[in-house]
C-alpha positions as CSV (number, residue, x, y, z in Angstrom):
1,L,-84.0,154.0,95.1
2,P,-80.3,155.0,94.5
3,R,-78.0,155.4,97.5
4,V,-76.6,158.9,97.6
5,A,-74.9,160.9,100.3
6,G,-77.6,163.1,101.9
7,P,-79.0,165.5,102.6
8,A,-81.3,165.1,99.6
9,V,-84.9,165.8,98.6
10,V,-86.8,162.7,97.5
11,M,-90.1,163.6,95.8
12,A,-92.8,161.1,94.7
13,N,-95.5,162.6,92.6
14,E,-98.4,160.1,92.2
15,L,-96.0,157.2,92.7
16,L,-97.2,155.4,95.8
17,D,-100.7,154.9,94.5
18,N,-99.1,152.7,91.8
19,L,-97.0,150.5,94.1
20,P,-98.2,146.9,94.7
21,F,-100.7,146.5,97.6
22,G,-102.8,143.9,99.2
23,L,-106.4,143.9,100.3
24,A,-108.0,143.0,103.6
25,E,-111.7,142.4,104.3
26,R,-113.5,142.4,107.7
27,R,-115.7,139.4,108.3
28,G,-117.3,138.3,111.5
29,G,-115.0,140.5,113.6
30,A,-111.8,139.1,112.0
31,W,-109.6,140.3,109.1
32,Y,-109.1,138.2,106.0
33,E,-106.8,138.7,103.0
34,V,-108.4,139.0,99.6
35,R,-106.4,136.7,97.3
36,V,-106.9,135.8,93.6
37,D,-107.6,132.4,92.3
38,L,-108.8,130.7,89.1
39,D,-112.4,129.6,89.0
40,P,-112.2,125.9,87.7
41,A,-115.9,125.9,87.0
42,A,-115.6,128.7,84.4
43,E,-114.4,126.2,81.7
44,P,-115.5,122.7,80.8
45,G,-113.3,120.1,82.4
46,G,-112.1,122.3,85.2
47,A,-109.0,123.4,83.4
48,G,-109.1,126.9,84.7
49,G,-110.9,130.1,83.8
50,R,-111.7,133.5,85.0
51,L,-110.0,135.1,88.0
52,V,-112.0,135.1,91.2
53,E,-111.5,136.3,94.8
54,R,-110.7,134.0,97.7
55,L,-110.7,135.1,101.4
56,V,-108.0,133.6,103.7
57,P,-107.2,134.5,107.3
58,L,-104.9,137.5,107.4
59,A,-101.5,136.9,108.9
60,P,-101.3,138.0,112.6
61,D,-98.5,140.5,111.9
62,R,-100.6,142.2,109.2
63,V,-103.7,142.2,111.5
64,A,-101.5,144.0,114.0
65,V,-100.8,146.7,111.5
66,I,-104.4,147.5,110.3
67,D,-106.6,146.6,113.2
68,P,-105.6,149.5,115.4
69,L,-106.0,151.8,112.4
70,A,-109.6,150.8,111.6
71,P,-110.9,149.3,114.8
72,D,-114.5,150.1,114.0
73,A,-114.5,148.7,110.5
74,A,-117.9,147.3,109.6
75,D,-118.5,143.8,108.4
76,G,-117.6,143.6,104.7
77,A,-115.3,146.7,104.9
78,R,-112.1,146.6,102.9
79,V,-108.8,148.4,103.3
80,P,-105.5,148.3,101.4
81,L,-102.4,146.7,102.8
82,Q,-99.6,149.0,101.7
83,D,-96.5,147.1,102.7
84,A,-94.6,148.2,99.5
85,A,-95.4,151.9,100.2
86,R,-93.9,151.6,103.7
87,T,-90.8,149.9,102.3
88,W,-90.4,152.7,99.8
89,L,-90.7,155.3,102.5
90,R,-88.0,153.6,104.6
91,D,-85.7,153.6,101.6
92,A,-86.5,157.2,100.7
93,L,-85.8,158.4,104.3
94,A,-82.4,156.6,104.1
95,V,-81.6,158.4,100.8
96,A,-82.7,161.8,102.2
97,G,-80.3,161.4,105.1
98,A,-79.9,163.9,107.9
99,G,-81.3,167.3,107.0
100,G,-83.1,165.9,103.9
101,R,-86.7,165.8,103.0
102,V,-89.2,163.2,101.6
103,V,-92.2,164.7,99.8
104,V,-95.2,162.5,98.7
105,L,-97.9,164.0,96.5
106,D,-100.9,161.7,96.0
107,Y,-104.5,161.1,96.6
108,A,-104.6,159.9,100.1
109,A,-106.8,159.2,103.2
110,T,-106.6,157.2,106.5
111,T,-107.2,153.5,106.8
112,A,-110.4,154.1,108.8
113,A,-111.7,156.5,106.1
114,L,-111.0,154.0,103.4
115,A,-112.8,151.3,105.3
116,A,-115.9,153.5,105.5
117,R,-116.0,154.0,101.7
118,P,-116.8,151.5,98.9
119,Q,-113.8,149.9,97.5
120,A,-114.6,151.2,94.0
121,E,-114.1,154.8,95.3
122,W,-110.5,154.3,96.3
123,L,-109.3,151.4,94.2
124,R,-109.5,152.5,90.6
125,T,-108.6,151.1,87.2
126,Y,-107.6,153.0,84.1
127,R,-107.3,152.0,80.5
128,G,-106.5,154.3,77.6
129,H,-106.7,157.4,79.8
130,A,-110.2,156.5,80.9
131,P,-111.8,154.5,83.7
132,G,-111.2,150.8,83.3
133,G,-113.2,147.8,84.2
134,D,-113.4,145.4,87.1
135,L,-110.2,144.9,89.0
136,L,-109.7,141.3,87.8
137,D,-110.7,142.0,84.2
138,G,-108.2,142.5,81.4
139,L,-105.2,141.3,83.5
140,G,-102.1,143.3,82.4
141,Q,-104.3,145.5,80.1
142,Q,-105.2,148.2,82.6
143,D,-103.6,150.2,85.3
144,V,-104.6,149.6,88.9
145,T,-104.2,152.5,91.5
146,C,-105.0,152.7,95.2
147,E,-105.4,155.7,97.4
148,V,-102.5,156.1,99.9
149,A,-103.2,155.3,103.5
150,V,-101.2,158.0,105.2
151,D,-101.5,156.5,108.7
152,Q,-99.9,153.3,107.4
153,L,-96.9,155.3,106.2
154,A,-96.8,157.0,109.6
155,L,-96.0,153.6,111.1
156,V,-92.6,154.0,109.5
157,R,-92.2,157.6,110.8
158,P,-94.9,160.2,111.6
159,P,-94.9,162.9,108.9
160,T,-93.7,166.4,109.6
161,S,-96.7,167.8,107.7
162,D,-99.8,166.7,105.8
163,T,-101.7,169.3,103.8
164,S,-103.7,169.7,100.6
165,Q,-101.8,170.2,97.3
166,A,-103.6,173.5,96.9
167,D,-102.4,174.8,100.2
168,W,-98.9,173.4,99.8
169,L,-98.5,175.1,96.4
170,R,-99.7,178.4,97.7
171,A,-97.3,178.2,100.6
172,H,-94.5,177.7,98.0
173,G,-95.4,180.7,95.9
174,I,-97.6,179.5,93.1
175,D,-99.8,182.6,93.3
176,D,-96.8,184.7,92.5
177,L,-95.9,182.6,89.5
178,V,-99.5,182.9,88.3
179,A,-99.4,186.6,88.7
180,E,-96.2,186.8,86.7
181,G,-97.8,184.7,84.0
182,R,-100.8,187.0,83.8
183,R,-98.6,190.0,83.4
184,T,-96.6,188.4,80.7
185,W,-99.7,187.3,78.9
186,A,-101.2,190.8,79.1
187,E,-98.0,192.3,77.7
188,R,-97.4,189.7,74.9
189,A,-100.7,188.2,74.0
190,H,-100.8,190.3,70.9
191,V,-97.4,189.0,69.9
192,G,-98.3,185.4,70.3
193,D,-94.7,184.2,70.8
194,L,-93.5,181.3,72.9
195,A,-93.2,183.5,76.0
196,A,-96.8,184.5,75.7
197,L,-98.0,180.9,75.2
198,A,-95.9,179.7,78.1
199,A,-97.4,182.3,80.4
200,R,-100.9,181.4,79.3
201,S,-100.2,177.7,79.8
202,R,-98.9,178.5,83.4
203,I,-102.2,180.1,84.2
204,G,-104.3,177.1,83.0
205,E,-102.1,174.6,84.6
206,A,-102.2,176.4,88.0
207,E,-106.0,176.4,87.9
208,A,-106.0,172.6,87.5
209,L,-103.4,172.0,90.2
210,L,-105.4,174.2,92.7
211,D,-108.9,172.9,91.9
212,P,-110.3,171.8,95.2
213,A,-112.6,169.3,93.4
214,G,-109.6,167.8,91.5
215,L,-105.9,167.9,91.9
216,G,-106.0,170.6,94.5
217,A,-107.5,168.0,96.9
218,F,-104.5,165.7,96.6
219,R,-102.4,165.4,99.8
220,V,-98.8,166.6,100.2
221,V,-97.1,164.6,103.0
222,E,-93.6,165.6,104.1
223,W,-91.0,164.1,106.3
224,V,-88.1,166.4,107.2
225,T,-85.2,164.2,108.5
């Protein structure tokens, strides 16, 4: 992040879910890190081959981060290790400065909630604007995203507010903008000019942003410095 003299507003719209993250798995009452290795048996002569997962004991300092956040995680449960997201938040808060604000819009949950769900529900891959394949398939050929663990961010600083995207947009006047768009469309639909098309587009975009089964369920987490 650039260093500027605050106060400033730093906004991250679906950014943190794309930052690098680690994976931890609960086994026998202990946490392990999920690492990636080459399977030497996948090719004749053991020269290397497909990517496979390897579990290694998780470093104590990282256990200290996630264990209190998911103390009841079942055997086999997995959670993300979002060190990079916390580093980003520290930098963003420094940029915002006194009287500034950091706003994160993303799909998010808590570490315990993620531990209770299958990994495939919160760690997703995309290729060509469609769901991708297995996490380790097509290395470099698909995007990998991960839901944001808000409680891991809160270890940097507890957020000032955490609300749904739909509620946040309504609190900031989206209903008034939609009403204005409807009036403009009603007045100029017969003309079909750019103003009419922009008004009609605003209505459709707002519906998508407020959909509780879609983007409206995203979280908006704010830190007021």
